[in-house]
C-alpha positions in Angstrom: 87.5 35.4 -18.5 85.7 32.3 -17.8 84.3 30.9 -15.2 86.4 27.9 -15.6 89.9 29.7 -16.2 89.4 31.6 -13.0 88.4 28.7 -10.7 91.4 27.3 -9.0 90.8 24.0 -9.6 88.4 21.3 -8.5 86.5 21.1 -5.3 86.6 17.9 -3.2 83.6 16.7 -0.4 86.8 18.0 2.5 87.5 21.5 0.5 86.8 24.5 2.5 86.7 27.8 1.4 87.0 30.8 3.9 84.9 33.9 2.1 86.0 36.7 3.9 83.9 40.0 3.3 85.3 43.6 4.6 83.9 46.3 6.5 82.9 49.9 5.6 86.3 50.5 5.3 87.3 49.7 1.7 90.1 47.1 2.4 91.8 46.2 -0.6 91.9 42.3 -1.4 95.1 42.4 -0.2 94.5 43.8 3.6 91.7 41.1 3.7 93.8 38.0 3.0 96.3 39.4 4.2 98.7 38.2 1.0 100.7 40.4 -1.1 99.7 39.0 -4.6 96.3 38.3 -5.0 94.1 37.5 -8.3 90.4 38.1 -9.1 88.1 35.3 -9.8 85.2 36.9 -9.9 83.1 40.0 -10.0 84.2 43.2 -11.5 86.4 45.8 -10.2 83.4 47.1 -8.3 82.7 44.2 -6.6 84.9 41.1 -6.9 86.2 37.8 -5.3 89.8 37.5 -5.3 92.4 35.2 -3.7 96.1 34.5 -3.7 97.8 33.4 -6.3 98.6 30.2 -5.5 96.1 27.9 -2.7 96.6 28.5 0.6 96.8 25.9 3.7 98.0 27.6 6.4 96.3 25.8 9.3 97.6 22.3 7.8 94.1 21.3 5.5 92.8 22.1 2.3 91.1 25.7 3.0 91.6 28.0 0.4 91.2 32.1 1.3 88.5 34.4 -0.7 87.9 37.7 -0.4 85.0 39.6 -1.5 85.9 43.3 -2.2 82.6 45.7 -2.2 83.9 48.9 -1.1 83.7 50.3 -4.6 80.2 49.6 -5.3 78.5 53.0 -3.1 81.8 55.8 -4.9 81.6 56.5 -8.1 83.1 59.0 -10.1 84.3 62.6 -8.0 81.5 64.4 -10.0 79.2 62.2 -8.8 80.4 62.0 -5.0 80.0 65.5 -4.9 76.6 66.0 -6.4 75.4 62.8 -3.9 76.9 65.4 -1.1 74.6 67.9 -1.7 72.0 65.0 -2.2 72.6 63.6 2.0 69.2 64.8 3.0 67.5 62.2 0.6 70.1 59.5 1.6 69.1 60.1 5.3 65.1 60.2 4.8 65.7 57.7 2.9 67.5 55.8 5.9 64.6 56.4 7.9 61.7 54.5 6.3 63.7 51.4 7.2 64.1 52.9 10.3 60.4 52.2 11.3 59.5 49.8 14.9 58.6 46.1 14.0 54.9 46.8 15.0 53.3 45.6 11.2 50.3 48.0 12.9 52.0 51.0 12.5 54.5 50.3 9.0 51.6 51.5 6.3 51.4 55.1 8.6 55.2 55.5 9.1 55.8 54.5 5.1 53.0 56.9 4.2 54.8 59.9 6.4 58.3 59.3 5.4 57.5 59.4 2.3 55.6 62.6 2.2 58.3 64.1 4.0 60.2 63.3 1.2 58.4 64.6 -1.0 58.8 67.7 0.9 62.5 67.9 0.4 61.9 67.7 -3.0 59.6 70.7 -3.0 62.0 72.4 -0.8 64.7 72.1 -3.7 62.8 73.4 -6.1 61.9 76.2 -3.7 65.2 77.0 -3.0 66.3 77.1 -7.0 63.6 79.3 -7.4 64.5 82.0 -4.5 67.2 82.4 -6.2 66.7 82.3 -10.2 63.0 83.9 -9.2 62.8 86.1 -6.2 66.5 86.8 -6.3 67.6 87.3 -9.9 64.9 87.9 -11.9 62.5 89.5 -9.4 64.5 91.7 -7.5 68.3 92.2 -8.8 66.8 92.4 -13.0 65.1 95.1 -11.2 68.0 97.0 -9.1 70.0 99.2 -11.5 73.0 98.9 -9.0 72.4 95.3 -8.9 73.0 94.9 -12.4 76.2 98.1 -12.9 78.9 95.9 -14.0 77.2 92.3 -14.4 77.0 92.3 -18.9 75.7 88.5 -18.1 72.5 89.8 -16.5 71.7 93.3 -18.0 70.7 91.8 -21.1 67.2 91.2 -19.4 67.4 94.3 -16.7 64.3 96.6 -17.2 62.3 93.6 -19.9 59.1 93.4 -18.5 59.0 90.9 -14.9 56.8 88.6 -17.1 59.6 87.8 -19.8 62.1 87.5 -17.1 60.2 85.0 -14.7 59.7 82.7 -18.0 63.4 82.5 -19.2 64.7 82.3 -15.5 61.7 79.8 -15.0 64.4 77.5 -17.0 67.2 77.3 -14.0 64.2 75.3 -11.7 63.2 73.3 -14.6 67.0 72.6 -15.0 67.3 72.1 -11.5 64.7 69.4 -11.6 66.0 67.9 -15.1 69.3 67.3 -13.1 68.0 65.6 -10.1 65.6 63.6 -12.7 68.8 63.0 -14.7 70.4 61.3 -11.5 68.2 59.8 -10.3 67.6 57.5 -13.1 70.9 56.6 -14.0 71.9 54.3 -10.7 69.1 52.0 -11.8 70.8 50.8 -14.4 74.1 50.7 -13.6 73.1 48.7 -10.3 70.6 46.6 -11.8 69.3 43.9 -9.3 70.3 40.3 -9.4 68.3 37.7 -8.5 68.8 35.4 -5.8 69.6 32.1 -6.2 66.5 29.8 -5.6 63.2 31.0 -4.0 63.0 28.9 -1.2 64.3 31.6 0.9 63.4 33.5 4.4 60.3 35.2 4.9 62.0 37.6 7.3 62.1 41.0 6.6 65.9 41.4 6.4 65.9 38.4 3.8 64.1 40.3 1.2 67.1 43.1 1.6 68.9 42.7 -1.7 66.8 40.3 -3.5 63.8 42.6 -3.6 63.8 44.4 -6.9 63.2 48.3 -6.1 63.4 49.4 -9.6 60.1 49.3 -10.5 59.1 51.1 -7.2 62.3 54.0 -7.3 60.6 54.5 -10.8 57.1 55.3 -9.3 58.6 57.6 -6.7 60.8 58.8 -9.9 57.7 60.0 -11.7 56.1 61.1 -8.8 58.3 63.2 -7.5 59.8 64.7 -11.1 55.6 65.9 -11.2 55.6 67.5 -7.5 58.8 69.3 -7.9 57.0 70.7 -11.8 53.6 71.4 -9.9 55.7 73.2 -7.2 57.3 75.5 -10.0 54.1 75.9 -11.4 52.3 77.1 -8.3 55.5 80.1 -7.2 54.9 81.5 -10.9 51.1 81.9 -10.8 51.1 82.9 -7.0 53.3 85.9 -8.6 51.1 86.6 -11.4 47.8 86.6 -9.7 49.3 88.8 -6.6 47.4 91.8 -9.0 44.7 89.8 -9.6 43.9 86.2 -10.5 42.6 86.1 -13.7 40.1 82.8 -14.9 43.2 81.5 -17.0 45.4 81.5 -13.4 43.2 80.1 -11.6 42.5 77.0 -13.7 46.3 76.2 -13.9 46.7 77.0 -10.6 43.6 74.5 -9.8 45.5 72.3 -12.3 48.7 72.3 -10.3 47.3 71.7 -7.2 45.4 68.8 -8.3 48.5 67.5 -9.5 50.1 67.7 -6.2 47.1 66.2 -4.3 47.2 63.3 -6.6 51.5 62.5 -5.4 49.9 63.4 -1.8 47.4 60.4 -2.3 49.7 58.0 -4.2 52.4 58.4 -1.8 49.6 57.9 1.3 48.6 54.6 -0.3 51.5 52.0 0.2 50.0 49.2 -1.8 49.3 51.3 -4.7 52.9 52.3 -4.5 54.7 48.9 -3.3 53.0 46.5 -6.0 55.1 43.9 -7.1 57.6 44.0 -9.8 55.5 42.4 -12.2 52.3 44.1 -12.1 53.5 47.8 -14.2 49.1 49.6 -14.2 50.6 51.7 -11.5 54.0 52.7 -13.7 51.4 54.1 -16.3 49.2 55.9 -13.9 52.8 58.2 -12.6 54.2 58.0 -16.0 51.0 60.0 -17.6 51.2 62.3 -13.9 54.6 63.3 -14.8 54.2 64.2 -18.2 51.2 65.9 -17.2 53.2 68.2 -15.1 55.5 68.7 -17.9 53.0 70.0 -20.3 51.4 72.3 -17.3 55.0 73.6 -16.8 55.3 75.2 -20.2 51.7 76.2 -20.4 52.0 77.4 -17.0 55.8 79.7 -18.4 53.3 80.4 -21.5 50.9 82.2 -19.3 53.6 83.7 -17.4 54.9 85.3 -20.2 51.7 86.4 -22.2 49.5 87.9 -19.6 48.7 91.4 -20.5 47.6 92.1 -16.4 50.3 94.7 -14.9 52.8 93.1 -12.4 53.2 94.5 -8.7 56.6 96.4 -8.3 59.4 95.8 -5.4 59.2 93.8 -2.4 59.6 90.0 -2.3 58.4 87.8 -4.9 54.8 87.7 -4.6 53.5 85.0 -3.1 56.7 83.0 -2.4 57.0 83.8 1.2 53.8 82.2 2.3 54.8 79.3 -0.2 57.6 78.3 2.0 56.2 78.9 4.7 53.6 76.9 3.8 55.9 74.0 3.2 57.4 74.5 6.8 54.2 74.2 8.3 53.5 70.9 6.5 57.1 69.6 7.4 55.7 70.6 10.8 52.8 69.0 11.2 54.6 65.8 9.6 56.8 65.7 12.0 53.9 65.8 14.7 52.2 63.3 13.1 55.0 60.7 12.8 55.5 60.8 16.4 52.8 60.6 18.1 52.5 57.2 15.6 56.1 56.3 17.0 55.0 56.6 20.3 51.6 55.3 20.1 52.7 52.1 18.5 56.1 51.9 20.2 56.9 48.4 22.4 55.3 48.5 26.0 56.7 45.5 27.3 58.6 46.0 30.2 61.8 44.7 29.1 61.9 47.0 26.2 64.7 49.5 25.3 63.6 52.8 26.0 63.1 55.4 22.5 63.4 51.9 20.7 61.4 52.5 17.4 61.7 56.4 17.5 65.3 56.2 14.7 62.7 57.6 11.7 61.7 60.1 13.5 65.3 61.4 14.3 67.0 60.4 11.2 63.6 62.0 9.0 63.8 66.0 11.5 67.7 65.4 10.5 67.1 65.0 7.2 64.7 68.1 7.0 67.1 70.4 9.4 69.9 69.2 6.6 67.7 70.3 3.6 66.6 73.7 5.6 69.6 74.3 6.2 71.3 73.7 2.9 68.5 76.3 1.4 68.6 79.3 3.2 72.8 79.0 2.8 72.0 79.1 -0.6 69.6 82.0 -0.9 72.0 84.0 1.6 75.1 84.0 0.0 73.6 84.2 -3.7 71.5 86.8 -1.8 75.1 88.2 -0.4 76.8 88.1 -3.3 74.5 89.6 -5.6 74.3 92.5 -3.1 78.0 92.9 -3.2 77.9 92.1 0.7 76.1 95.7 1.7 72.6 94.2 1.9 71.1 98.1 1.2 68.4 99.7 -0.1 69.3 99.8 -3.4 70.3 96.3 -3.8 68.2 93.1 -3.3 67.2 95.2 -0.3 64.1 93.0 0.7 67.0 90.2 1.3 65.7 86.2 1.6 62.2 85.5 3.0 61.9 85.4 6.3 61.6 81.8 6.9 65.1 81.2 6.1 66.4 83.7 8.9 64.2 81.5 10.7 65.6 78.5 9.5 69.1 79.4 10.1 67.9 80.2 13.4 66.8 77.0 14.3 69.1 75.3 13.1 72.0 77.0 14.5 70.1 76.6 18.0 69.4 72.9 17.7 72.7 72.6 16.8 74.3 74.4 19.8 71.9 73.2 22.0 73.0 69.1 20.9 76.8 69.8 21.5 76.2 71.6 24.9 73.4 68.7 26.0 75.9 66.5 24.2 78.7 67.6 26.7 76.7 67.8 29.3 75.6 64.2 28.9 79.9 63.1 28.1 80.8 64.7 31.4 77.9 63.3 33.6 78.6 60.1 32.5 82.0 59.3 32.3 82.4 58.3 36.2 80.0 55.3 35.9 81.1 54.4 32.0 85.7 54.8 33.7 83.5 52.6 36.8 82.7 50.1 34.4 85.8 49.4 32.3 88.2 49.8 35.4 85.9 46.4 36.3 86.6 45.1 32.9 90.2 46.0 33.1 90.8 44.4 36.1 88.7 41.0 35.4 91.2 40.6 32.4 94.4 42.2 33.8 94.0 40.9 37.8 97.8 40.9 38.4 99.1 43.3 36.6 103.2 43.4 36.3 105.4 47.2 37.5 105.0 49.9 35.5 102.1 48.9 33.7 99.6 51.7 35.3 99.7 54.1 32.0 99.0 51.3 30.0 96.1 50.2 32.1 94.8 53.6 32.1 95.2 54.3 28.7 92.7 50.8 28.3 90.5 51.9 30.9 89.8 55.2 28.5 89.5 53.1 25.6 87.0 51.0 27.0 85.0 54.6 28.6 85.0 55.6 25.6 83.4 52.9 23.0 80.9 52.5 25.2 79.6 55.7 24.7 77.7 55.3 22.0 74.8 53.7 24.2 74.6 57.5 24.5 74.1 58.4 21.1 70.5 57.4 20.5 68.9 59.4 22.8 71.1 62.4 21.8 69.7 61.9 18.3 66.2 62.1 19.4 67.3 64.9 21.5 68.1 66.6 18.3 64.9 65.6 16.2 63.2 67.5 19.3 65.6 70.6 18.7 65.5 70.2 14.9 61.5 69.6 15.0 60.8 72.9 17.1 63.5 74.4 15.1 61.3 73.7 11.7 57.7 74.7 13.7 59.5 78.4 14.4 59.7 79.3 10.8 56.1 79.5 10.5 56.2 82.6 12.7 57.7 84.1 8.9 54.0 84.3 8.1 53.7 87.4 10.6 56.3 89.1 9.0 58.3 89.2 12.1 62.4 88.4 12.3 63.7 86.3 15.1 65.6 90.0 16.2 62.4 91.4 16.5 60.8 88.1 18.0 63.4 87.9 21.2 64.2 91.5 21.8 60.1 91.8 22.3 59.7 88.9 24.4 63.0 87.6 26.0 65.1 91.1 25.9 68.3 90.0 23.8 69.5 92.7 21.8 68.9 92.8 18.3 72.2 93.1 17.5 73.3 89.5 19.3 70.4 87.8 17.5 72.4 89.1 14.5 75.0 88.0 15.1 74.0 84.5 15.6 72.3 84.5 12.4 75.4 85.6 10.4 77.0 83.0 12.9 75.1 80.2 12.2 74.9 80.5 8.3 78.6 80.5 8.5 78.6 77.1 10.4 76.0 76.1 7.6 78.8 77.1 5.3 81.2 75.5 7.4 79.8 71.9 7.9 78.6 72.1 3.5 82.3 73.1 2.8 83.4 70.1 5.2 81.3 67.3 3.4 82.9 68.2 -0.1 86.1 68.3 1.5 86.0 64.9 3.2 84.0 63.9 -0.3 86.8 65.1 -2.0 89.9 63.3 0.2 87.0 60.4 0.8 87.2 59.6 -3.2 90.8 60.2 -3.3 92.2 58.7 -0.1 91.4 55.2 0.9 92.7 55.8 4.6 91.0 58.7 4.8 87.8 57.0 3.1 88.3 54.6 6.5 86.8 56.8 8.6 84.3 59.0 6.6 83.3 57.3 4.3 81.9 54.4 6.8 78.1 56.4 7.1 77.5 56.6 3.6 78.1 53.7 3.1 76.0 52.1 6.0 73.1 54.7 4.7 73.4 53.2 1.2 72.6 49.8 2.4 69.1 50.1 2.7 67.3 50.2 -1.1 65.5 53.5 -2.2 62.1 52.6 -1.0 61.1 56.6 0.2 62.8 59.2 -2.1 63.5 58.4 -5.7 67.1 60.6 -5.7 68.9 59.0 -3.0 72.4 57.4 -3.4 71.9 53.5 -5.4 71.9 50.6 -2.8 74.5 48.4 -3.3 72.8 45.5 -1.3 70.6 45.1 -4.2 74.0 43.4 -5.9 76.9 42.7 -2.9 74.0 40.2 -1.4 72.3 38.2 -4.4 76.0 38.2 -5.1 77.3 36.6 -2.7 74.5 34.0 -2.3 75.0 33.4 -6.0 79.3 32.2 -5.1 78.4 30.7 -2.2 75.8 28.3 -3.9 78.5 28.2 -6.7 80.8 27.0 -4.2 79.0 24.3 -2.7 77.8 23.0 -5.8 81.4 22.4 -6.7 81.6 19.9 -3.5 83.0 22.9 -0.8 82.4 23.7 2.2 82.3 28.1 2.8 83.3 29.3 5.9 81.7 33.1 5.6 83.0 36.2 7.6 82.4 39.0 8.1 83.8 42.0 9.5 81.7 45.0 10.5 79.0 46.2 8.3 80.5 43.5 6.4 78.8 40.8 9.2 75.7 42.3 8.1 75.6 41.8 4.5 76.8 38.2 5.6 73.3 38.1 7.7 71.4 39.0 4.6 73.3 36.7 2.7 72.5 33.7 4.9 69.0 34.6 4.7 68.8 34.3 0.9 70.6 31.4 0.4 68.1 27.6 0.1 68.6 24.3 2.8 70.7 22.3 0.9 73.1 25.1 0.4 73.3 26.9 4.0 73.9 23.3 5.2 77.1 23.8 4.2 78.0 27.0 5.1 79.4 27.7 8.7 79.0 32.1 10.1 82.7 33.7 11.6 81.4 37.5 12.4 83.4 39.8 14.4 83.1 43.6 15.2 79.7 43.0 14.3 77.4 45.8 14.8 74.0 43.4 13.8 72.9 43.4 17.8 74.1 46.5 19.5 73.2 49.6 16.5 71.2 47.3 13.8 68.9 46.2 16.2 68.4 49.5 17.9 67.9 51.7 14.8 66.1 49.3 12.4 64.3 46.8 14.7 62.1 45.8 12.5 64.8 43.6 10.4 66.8 42.9 13.1 65.8 41.3 16.1 65.7 38.2 18.0 63.5 36.2 15.4 65.7 37.0 12.8 69.0 36.5 14.8 67.6 32.9 15.9 66.8 32.0 12.1 70.3 32.8 10.9 71.7 30.3 13.5 69.6 27.8 12.6 70.5 27.9 8.6 73.7 27.5 9.3 73.4 24.4 11.8 74.7 26.9 14.5 78.0 26.9 13.3 78.3 30.4 13.8 80.8 32.1 15.9 81.3 36.1 17.2 84.0 37.4 18.3 83.3 40.8 20.1 85.7 43.3 22.1 85.2 45.6 24.9 87.3 48.1 23.5 85.3 48.3 19.9 82.6 50.7 19.9 80.9 49.5 17.3 80.7 45.7 17.1 79.0 44.1 20.5 78.3 40.9 21.3 75.1 39.4 19.5 73.3 36.6 21.7 74.7 37.6 24.9 77.4 39.6 26.7 77.9 36.5 29.5 76.6 33.7 28.1 75.9 30.7 29.7 76.5 27.3 29.1 75.5 25.6 26.1 75.7 22.2 27.0 73.8 23.0 30.1 71.0 25.4 28.9 70.6 23.8 25.9 70.2 27.1 23.3 72.9 26.7 20.5 72.5 30.4 20.7 74.4 30.5 23.9 77.9 28.9 22.5 77.8 32.0 19.7 79.5 34.9 21.1 83.2 34.8 22.1 84.4 37.9 24.1 88.0 38.7 22.9 90.2 40.2 25.7 91.9 43.6 24.2 95.1 44.0 24.7 96.5 41.1 25.5 99.2 42.2 27.3 99.7 45.6 29.2 103.6 44.9 29.2 106.1 44.4 26.7 106.6 40.7 25.8 109.9 39.4 25.2 111.8 40.5 21.9 109.6 43.7 21.7 109.9 47.1 23.0 106.2 47.8 23.0 103.1 46.4 24.6 100.5 45.1 22.6 98.3 47.4 20.2 94.7 48.2 21.3 92.4 46.7 18.7 89.4 47.9 19.3 87.2 47.8 15.9 90.2 46.7 13.7 89.9 43.3 11.7 91.5 40.6 13.7 92.3 37.6 10.5 95.4 37.5 11.9 94.6 37.3 15.5 95.3 34.0 17.3 91.8 33.9 18.7 90.3 34.4 15.3 92.1 31.6 13.1 91.0 29.5 16.0 87.9 30.3 15.8 88.1 29.6 11.9 89.3 26.7 12.4 86.8 25.5 15.0 84.4 26.1 12.2 86.1 24.4 9.4 86.1 21.2 11.6 82.4 21.4 12.1 81.7 22.0 8.3 83.7 18.8 8.0 81.2 16.5 10.4 79.0 14.9 8.0 75.5 16.7 7.5 72.5 17.2 9.6 69.8 15.3 7.1 67.4 16.3 8.7 65.2 19.8 7.8 66.8 22.8 8.9 
């Protein structure tokens, strides 16, 4: 369909298009527009613009409602959705790099540390698959007649030389790396970055989201991670080969593998190199050559393992595998400590600074590593249990997984358990204060309640108190980060060949059986979490209502471009933000004013879009946000991208035609400039007129003609509310005023 055919009619100077952007709930165009019959006027099925089948003039003026539906951009096929569940740690560590503090002095160090930690996740992924294929199957099971009994799909290699078994089974981790490679390469072509319509854009960091072409950087990171993955496999094979005496060839190949890993680390630690402009492709050739060398080296190493005539040491664990795994955990612990030290040293030391501001990167990275370690340990444990047929006897896979995995499960279970206990205590002890604050709010909103309103008032008070719990989540996340980091650190005890039961019984007097039960229970907890994520992904993909609750975090995580881990899910903002900017520019050039409205995460998309509009376009734009997390969440979690400076720039770009509606019952959205704004006419500050608090609910008893009281809206959209209609009408009238000819 041509653009002319999609357009419903020529624009007139006093026409206004109300462009609505939904939040992270995947709402349909009919729900956003509050109309039954809609038609698509631009875009495609993943992200498109919709209008009513006839022009709407609900406020008596020439106003056309249009909805931008982006909810399908972060989603994909069922297979891809399930795959991304298992790549969730990659998404978390990618979000962490965007949570760095606004202090530019620590920017390079935080980026480098986040990228090194992301690289360790790729190495852990390879070691987990290698632990199954090489350690459990090739080295242990194929050398055990009992393990091979009744398993024809394994017995064909039973009794063969160890070198042959390892060389053949090395294809499994190599194929797993290839799968990551393939998965990471496809989204770049699906989500091809668009370009903003003008070069005169904001210089603020948030204005670069969606405008910045991340694909060259992702390609470089992808080459580095693929090279490191194959080098990790090489080191694992060579360590096993060197256990009975290292030949000159083994030492030489190990040197090459170590050089590849060192080169990968150096590239990630030099942001001026890895973050080169999209037009500067010199480093692309270097990273591509490094990847090719690593692949070729893996072929040579596999051939060396297969053809080496030296005898192999029999029995026990795969030589060197446990030490390599524990060494990786040591590196992760050291990097987490270094990241925490940098963030604390460079924290905002102002008296009015928010406590723990800027530690979100540490919390998110620790969560990513903890989850990745849990995934890996559970994979190895479940396969070991399957191969041993649930007996773990000396004739099966007797040695079991490396001790580092046992410590990892123990650390994960301990971190989750203690965090839940702390969260319960915080909930319990903070409840009286939250209830008192909620009671004051309810008393102010409903000063003279009618008889019989007591139960409803208590429901409202409870809703307000629950909404205020959001402020405690960041400290809880930091607590979990510390516990997860400690859990990763304790895996280093595996180097001493000690198990958790032995240590705790010797030094803490805890019975070994109790520790064994806790570890087994922790393993099943991890399995339940993974199963829950898989089931949640299936329901989120197939059920819109379920996706509105489960898919929110996924939509928030995939808003940020891939800058730390190339195998994280693709960023939909690379399309959504420039697409919105292009559509608004088109509408303005037709002679329309544009009222841009954004609910919840849609307000973040709207804010980033305003920063990409040239002055000639933003002068014809007004902004209406509601349920917005810009200040309450994003300013705390992403201080380098959301601060007072960028918020004031957004207001100035739209000529302060900006209203923000918020409710005390909303656990996500809130005020942007002030919860109790002063009179803008007195202070002369236009930001004081932006925030407008909505009473929720509007009443506590059933109105005449109804049998139930008005509902508590919380975080729900409010397009049909009278307050929203009045705010939209006010902004539309301000849009129709003669534009200010001065610079903005």
